[in-house]
N, C-alpha and C positions, 0 to 999 in steps of 0.2 A: 314655481321659483322662476325666478329670471334672470340667468346667464350675463355675465356682462360680456363684453360683444367678443373679446381676444378667447373668451370659452366657446360661445356658439361659433366662431366662425372653425373651430377644430374640431364641435361636435359635428357638424353640417361636413366636414369635410371625413371624418368616419361613417356618417350617413350615406355620403357616397359611394366612398368604398363596400360598405353593406350592399348596396343596390347593385353594383357592379357581379357580383357573385350571384345575384339571381333569385339569392335564397327568401324564406318565407323567414321574418321576421319577426321576433316583438320588439319594433321599437320603442315603445313607450317603457318597455325594462329596462332598456337599452340606455334611455336617456335618462332617467332617475336612478341607476345605476353612474353614470357621470357624472349629477350634479352631487351624488355624493362622495364621490371620488373629488371632487373639487374643495367641495366645506370643509371635507374631513381633513384634508391635507392641505386647507386654507394656513400659508406662513410657514409652512415647511419648505425647504429649500436642501438641493442632492448639492455634493462637493464642486459639481459642474457649475455651481450657483443659478439654474434653473430651475424654476415652482419642480417639487416635487411632485406633482397630479402628473406633469408631462410624461413619469418614467411610467405609470400602468397606462395612459392611454394611447402611449408610443405600444405593447406590452400586448393591447388591443386591437391596436391598426395589423401587428403582424396575427393576433387570432384569426381575425376577417380574410387576410390573406391565403390562410390555409383551407378558409371556406367552413369554419368552425358552426356551433347555431349557438343562438339567443344567451345562454344557461351559460355558454362558455364566457362568450364579450362582455357580458356584464360581469364572472369572477374575474375577469382579467384586470377590470376598470378598479375593482375591491379587493385584490388580493392584497395588499398591502397597509390596506382601512385596522383588519385588526391589530395586528402587528404593531403601527408607529400611531397609532390616533386613541381616542376611547372608547372610538365603536366595537362593540361584540359579537361576537358569534349568533348571539341569541337573535341580536337586531339586524344582523342579513339575514338570518333565516325568518324571521317574522314579514320585514319587507320584501325578499326575492327571492322565498321558498327556500326549501331542504336541498336542492340541487345545488343550488347557486354556493348556499352556506357552509356544504358539504366538500366545493372544491374549494373554495376559500382556507377553512380551514386546514385540505391538504396540501395545501402552496404554503401556509406560514411555517414560520420556520419555527424550530425550537430555539425560542430566545430567551424564556422567562427563568426556566431554569440551569439550574450553578451546574457540570461539568466538571471533571476533573483536571479536561485537556481541551485545546479546539477541538483535535482530531477525534475526538469521543463526540464534540457535538455535534458538527459534520455527519459522521455515522448515523448518531440517533438522528437527524431534521433526515437524514436521506429514509431511514429504516422507516420513520414516521410517513413519508410521503409515498414508500413502496406501499403500504398498509393502506395509504387510501387510493392510492393507484390502482389496487387493487379493487377497491370500489367502483372506479369512476374512474379511466382512462384519461381522460379533460385533464384530471389533477399537473401530469406530467406535460401534458402537449404546453399549458399554461407554464408551469412550468423551466421550461428549455423556452418559450418565447422570454420570457423574465427573464434569465441570463442573456440571451441572445442582446437586449438593448444594455441588461447591462455591460457587457463585452464590447457593444459599438461607445460607448461613453468612459469607458476604462480609464482613460488618458487623462480624467481628472483625479485621480489617486494618487497614491505616492506610490513610488517605483516596485518595491517589494510585493505590499496589495497586490500589484500591476500582475507579476509573477506567480505569486499564492492563487489569485483566482483565477489565471490564465492555466496553472497546471491543473487545478481542479475542472478545470470547463474541459479538458485536453482529458482526462483521465474518468471522470464520470459523465459527467453532460452529452457531451458530443457519441461516446461509446452508446449511450440510454436511448440518443436521438438516432444513431444508426440502427441499434435495434427495431423503433419502430419503425424506421423505412421513412423518417423524413428528413429528405435529401438536401432542399435548399437549409434548413434548418444546422444540418449534422456541418455539412461542408464550411460555413458561414461562423458556424463557432470553432473549428480545429482552424479556419484560416485566418478568424482575429488571437486567436491561443497561441499559435505558431509566430506570429507577429511577435507576438511581446516576449515568449521566451526565448527564439534566436535567431532576434529581429537580421543579421547578419547571414544566416542560411535561407530566409525568406527572400532577403533583395538579391538576391544571387538566383535563387529563380524565376521569379520576377524580371530579370536582367535576362535569363535563357530563353523567356518566352517572349520577350519583347523582339528580339534578336533576329529570334525563329519567324516574326509573322510574319513581314508581307510573303514572304518564300511560302509559312503555311497556308494563307489566303488565296493566292495566286493556286498552288496546287492542288488545292481542295476544290476550289471552283472550277479546274479540268475536269475534276474525279468526279464529282456527287454531276455531272453535265452527263458523263458518260456513264454513270447508275441510272441517273432516272431516263435518260435515251435508251436503256436494256431493259428495265424495269416493264416501261409502257411498253414493248417489242414480246416482251415475253411473257405478262402476262396482263393482257389485255384486260379491262373491268373490274383489274384490283385496285384498289383504296389505297394512296398507300403517303408518306411524307415523310423526309430528308431534315435529318437536322446534323450541323456540326456541333463537336464541341470537344473541349483544350479539357483535359487532365486538371484536375483543384492542385494546387500551391501545393497541400498537406497529402494531397493521393505523391507527389512527386516527394516531397520531402521523404515521406516512408521509405521508395525506395532509394534515393542518394544518398540519403543522412544514417538513414536503421541497417537499409541491404546493403547498401556499399555500390553503388550502381552507379554510372555515367551518365551522361541526361540521355548521350547517345543512344546507351542500351534500352532506354527506357521506351519499349514499343508502344505503350499506348496511350502519346501523351497527346495525338492529338486523333479522335473517333469521329465516325458519322454514323449518327443513329436512321434507321428505319424502325419505321413507324408501321402497321399492317392491322388486318379486321382481324385473322384466326390463325391459329397455331400452323395451321399447315398453309399455310401463306409462310411463316416467318422458315419453315424447312423450306419449304420453296428457293425463298430469296439466298437463304446461303446457300442451295445449292450454285446458283447463279454466280453469288458472289465468287466462288469457287473456282469457279471458271472462268469469270475476268479475271481474278487473279490468283498472284501463287500464293494457299496460305502456308504461315511460320511454322513446321511440327511443335507440338507439343503445347500452341500457344489457342486453343479452342476451348473452349468451356462451355457446359448447356447446364444452363438455371432453369429453364422450361423445365423439362423434365426432373429433376432436383431443384430446387428452388433453396434461394437464401432461409438462415432461421429466420430474416426479417421479411420474408415472403419473395423477396427480390426475385422476379424473373424475367429472362431472355437468354436469348443465345449472344456468346461471345469468340469474335473468329479476328486473328491478327491477320494481315494479308500484306502482301507487298508488289507495286504497282510497276509500270515502267521507269516510273518519275526515280523510281529504286528508292522511295520514302515508307517505311512499316507504318501501319495506322490501326485502328484496329477498327472495328464494322459491329455494332449492335443490332440484335433484331428483335423487335419483340410486338405482343399489339395492343391498342391502345387500352387497353384493359387495365395490362404491365405497365405499361408506360404511366398511368395516372396512380398506381401502388407506388413504383418505383419516385416518384418524382413529388409524393405526398404522404406516403405510408398508409400509415394505422389512420390519419387525419382525413384521406379518400372516403372514409365513411359516412361522414359528415361532409365532404366537398360534393360525394357524388350520390346524395339522401339514402346510401343504404344503414345508415343507421349503427347501432349494436344493439344486436340482440341478444338474451340468453342460450340459444337454441343457437348462434354463430359457433359450428364447427371451430372452421377457420379462425373466428377469433377466438378461441380460447386457445387453440394450439397455438396462436400467435402471441397472447400473453401468460402461459404457461411457465416462461422465466421469472416473471413477477413472482409467483406463488414461489417457484423453486428456492430462489435466493431466500425468502423468507423462510421458507420451508428445514430448510439446511441447517436454521438457529445458529449462523458463523456471528464470531462474539461481534463487536461494534465494531473494533477495529480492522476486522478484516473484510468489512461491509463493503467499503472502497476497492482493495483486493480482490472481490470477489465478483465488483460490477465489471471491473480493470478485465478480470481474464474469461470470465462466462461469457461480456458480452463484447467480446476484441471482433474486431474491424474484421481478422485473419480468420477463416476459417479452415480445418481440416475434413475430407469426405472420404470415411475407409465405409466398406461394406462385410455384412456378416456370408458365411459362406452360403448362406441360403438367398443373398441379391440384396438383403435392407443394406437403405444407406443411414448409418450412422452421422450425424455431424456433431464435431469437438470443437473446441478453439485451437488453434493452435498450441503446439508446446505440448501439447495432451498424449498422455501416455497408454499403454494397452490394459494397465490399470485403470484409467478413466472409460477406455472402450468398453470393459467386462460390464462395468456396474451403470455405465449407461445402455446396455442392454436390460440389465435386470439386476436387481438387489441381489440374488438368490447366484445368477450369475458369477459377480463381480466375489462374495466371500468365499466358494466354495472352488474359487480358481487358482490352478497350481502351476499355469503357464502361460502358455502363446505360442501359436505360428502365425506368424506374414507372409502371404504369398508361398504357401507351405513348409517356411523354411521355422524350425524353435528361435524365440527370440529372447531374449533379457527383459524381466517385466516392466523393469523402466524404459522398455525404446520407446523413441520419438513416435506418433503416428505420422507420417504422407498421405496427404493425397490419391485416391487408390489402390490403397495396397488393401487387400482381400485380409481377415482377421480372422483368427480361428483362436475360441478360451478353450483350454484346456481345462476340467475341472473335476472335481472327485466327490463320491458320495459318502468319504470315511467319517465315521463319528470323528465329532473334536476337532474337526479342521477347520479354521477360518483365517483372516486375513492379517499379515503383521504388520505391527507398532511403523515399522519403519514406512509402510506403503504411504504412510500418512503425510510423508516427505516426498515422496514419489506422485501422487495422484496432484494434478493441475486442478479441475477442474474441484470447486464448492460442493458440489454434490458429491460426489465419489468420497472426497473425505469425511462430510456430514453421515452417508449408511455407512465407512466405515468403523469412525468413532459411533453411531447407532449401534453395529452389532457388538463392540465392546463391552457396552455399557449395558444392552443386556446381558450378554452371555461369559462376562467375565468380572460378576460386580466385585466377589470377596478380592481377587485379584488386583479390580484397579484401586477399591482401598487400600490395601497396603501399599502399593506403587506410590498413590498417591498420598499417601502418609509421611512413608519411607522420604520419597524428594522434596517433600513443602517441611520437614523436619530437619532436612539437610541446609536447606536453604536458608531458613531461618537461624541456621548455627553460621550458617558462611556470610552472612548481613548482618551478624549482632542482635537479632531481634530475643533477646532474652528478656524473659519473664518467671514469675514463680508460678505455680501448677495451677494456682484458683486462676490467678489472673490471667492466664497464657489461654485458658480453655475459653473467659467468657471473651479476650484478643478476636478468637477462631470462630466464635459462634457472629464476632460482629463480622468479620471478614467472611462468611458462609453466605448469613443475612444479606449483605451492599453485593454478593455473587448471584443474588438469587436461590440460594439452597439450601432447602427448607432444615439441613442440619451439617455439621461437621464432619461426617462421615459421607453425606453426600457432595459434599466440597472434596473432599481428600478420592471419592471415586470419579469426581468429574476431572478431576487434574488425573489421574489413572490411565483416563481411558483418553485424553486430550480435548475435552470440551473445553474443556480452562487451561491456557497457557503461566504455566508460571511465569516465561518472560515478561508477561504482560500483569501479573499478577503480581510480584514481588516488590512493583516499584509503586504497587498502589496500599500496600501493607506497611511500606515502608514509610511511608508519607502517615496513614496511622500513625503507626508507632510512635513516630517524633512527633506526633498531637499529642498524643499521651503521654509520652515524657514533658512535656512542655506542661500542659495539664496538674499533671501532680504537684503535691508543694515538694519544692527542692529542700532538700535537708543542707547541712553544711560542708562545705569537704570533707571533712572529716569522717560526719556518720557516714556519710557517705560510702564516704571508702573504708570503710569500717565493713559494710551493710554488704557492697560489692567488690571486694577485690580475693581475692587468692593467691596463696603466695605458692609459688612452685620451686620444685627442688634447689632449681637455683638460686632460689633467694629472689625474684623478683615479682611483685606487686601487680596483677592488670585486674585494671580497671573497668568492672562492668562485666566480666566473663568468670561465670564457673568451672571445673573439671575440661579444663583446655587442658593439651601439651601446649608449653613455652622452651622454648630453646634459644640459646644464644647464637645470634650469627654470627659466620666466619667470617664473614666480611670487614667485620672493623672488633670482634672481640670483646664486647663491651667489661667493665670489670664494677664492682659495689665502687662508689664513688661516683660514677661515670654519669652524665645528664643522658637518658637513655628513651628508648620509644618503641611502639610496639606497633608488630604488622601482620594483620591477618590471613595467613595465607592459606593457601584451595587446598583442603583435605590434611596439611602439616602442623595445624596449631597456630600460634602466635610466635614468630619470630624475634627477638628483642635485637634492638640496633643503637649506638652511640647515636646519640644525636646530631654531632655536626656528620656523620660517615656519610660517603660520595652517595651510599643507593638510596638516604633519605631527601623526600624534596625540602626546600629549604621554606618555600610555604607550602604548608599542606594544603591548604584552600582551594589552590590551584593546581595539586596533583591529578591525575585522571582518575583515581579511584580516593579519592580522601578519604569515603568512612571506613575504608580497611584497616586507618592507618588511628593507634586507640592508646589512651594514656601509661606509660609505666613506672612504677619505680621501685628503689630497693628497698626489700625490708629492713626494718629497724636494725637487726643481728641478725648478720649472718653467717653462719657457723662453717658451711666447706669452703672450699678453696677452691680458686677459679685459674683457669689456665691462662697463658700471654705471653707474648713472642717477641724477643729482644733484639735487637739488630746492630751489633760493636763494629764502630770504625776504629782500628788502632794500627800502631806502628808494627811491622812482619818482625818480631824478634822471637828469641826463643823462651819457652818457660810462659809465655802469656795463658795458653785455654787452660794450663794448670792452673794460672793462680786464677782464671774468672771463675770456672769450679771449687776451688777450694773457698773461695769467697763464698758462692753459693751454699759448701756445705755445711762453714760454720753460720751462715745466718738461717741453719735449718729449712732451705728453700729447694723445694721437691723438684728435680731436673728433668723433663722428658724427653729433650732431646737437643740435642747438639751439630752444628755445622761449622767448619772451617775452610778459606779458602783465601789465598795470596791474591793480591789485586796491583795493578798497577803500581809505579810509584813508590815500592817500598810497603806498602801495606796490604792491611790482610781484612777480610771480613768476616768477623764470626756470629751466628746466630742462634742464639737459645732458648728453647718455649721452659718453661719456669711455672711454678703455682704458685699463686699469688691471695692474699686473703681480703685484701682490699686495694683501691688505688693508690692510697695511702701506704701501706705494705709495697706496694711495686716501686716506689717512687722513692724509698727506702734503699730498695735493689737496685735500683738507677745508681743512686748516690755514689754507695759503696763500689761498685764498678768503674764510675767515669774516676773515682782518684788511682787506679790502679795505673802503674807509669808506662806513658807509651798508648792509652786509650783516647784518642780525640773526642768520641761521642760516643752514646748509649741510648737509644732511640726506641719506642712501643710503635710494631709493627700489626698490620692488621691481617698477619698471617700467625 
């Protein structure tokens, strides 16, 4: 198939990049993938107005730069054809093989399934991607390259869309790139995300770096020359490379705007990197550096003996020289440098490949399996990635000297379950550096932690631990224990909690309909029965605060789909008359009370409010505590229609305020009027006020608004009475 000149030029550029990698490529397969990419996306354009094919082509160039193989390049070129064109996965498989099809399918977003929310769709897309990563890690490498090019061209999107994409990038994709050790992609993703999320801070850091650039270059030129001279003298014949490095803007941002440090307090803004052949050479160089410069206390980190979770290895030491400028020195081998720069992609770039017996690789990808095995709720998946793949880690030590690596913020509960599930469930306490601590103690790097356990029968974790543990792994193990060991308790706890929430949210159905409704909810939650749904709620596998909004949506749809009876029929079917003579629409067997703030009487326009645990509180519609526009209230669903019963046989209390001239015998006349009208008098209070007036407050019984009006009319006719008003007290 002949390509137009402009496409041929781009393809030739891609080939030249591949040739620079000195790899063994199937150029015919890559060309066929390029041709399908161009032709399948013909006539499609991006928001930036460029032809759509240019996006997968740009992703393929990033993949080539990482040194990836032929299948990865082809999949990068084809990663959008299934989602955005009529091309199918089966066609990709027949034309390019099973590996390319698997990668393309893994990268393809779940765009054709209807989800409750954008967040759920995002989480399910990530879950699918993680599953595909477990089969072939090249899926996520292409996905990261895809996101990188999207971030490079994000300016063509609306402002809010830019912020949403930037937030997702820094919360999900940058942590994954960090865990895979692909530093160039991680740094650029963070850089572009912060630039759009906090442009003011970004440009402030840019200005600080720019203002010190000349000083840095001159100072480091002198320091670098001295180090090179010393190494040549003290380590003759040893190969080494010196590099200068400036800390990335995101790294400075975290320390300035998250940790609250001044720019001058960040000692690793400028760094020199020394790359040599062997681990022994690394430690020898370290000794020379500490002889040449004064090391700053507590600023030495040995990631050679204790690698980071992404397998990053290097010696870090912060020193200060005669120029009085603190700077960091990183010392590593060439192999360590390759891994630090390209991460997992180094296995293709340096022709190591991925083999099933590669123990280091299995350890490196264990976090993918762990996240999937933890069976976190879809909406918790992003939170799990943010915490478990945090760029900041702490290293704690067991009494036997084993190093346990955990995300920053982890507690001794996380530490216990990281050792083993059996240690976690039998934990009764912990010692840190020999001292007893609380179980919510937050771990710091270097602490020696001893977990205290018991073999007593029946002992296990507390449900409160779910709120204390930070890692998804620990939470999953706690839930798993409750799921297995406390089934009957879980069912009862879950049933009670769900029924309480249903009542509180006015989800009311006849018994048979409620049974069918709950069975449908259980099915949607992938539970085999309502009993299993109760059990999952009981042990924390399903969180009520996330389930209830979905139940309310389904309930609203159920009511909407049902045949609507006339209002008279509806009221007859759904009302309940309280002892106060109030009719509540749609709620049976509920406590009803008249609110004291407005003291409603029969005949008043009223409305009900569903309280938390105290039934329905009835207010006058014009009460100051009732929103004028219910739809705009903070919790509109809790306001409910209420009416007075047709015939109310009991009386109601109401308070009247009388403003009158202060004269002898007035109080006696007031009480005499009430006695003659056979009105019950519950309380009376009189006091003199300024100007020769008096204020009398009486609390009386009235059968209705009309009855109360007649009482007010009689009292108003008394000599010296200026006004009689009904109050809310």
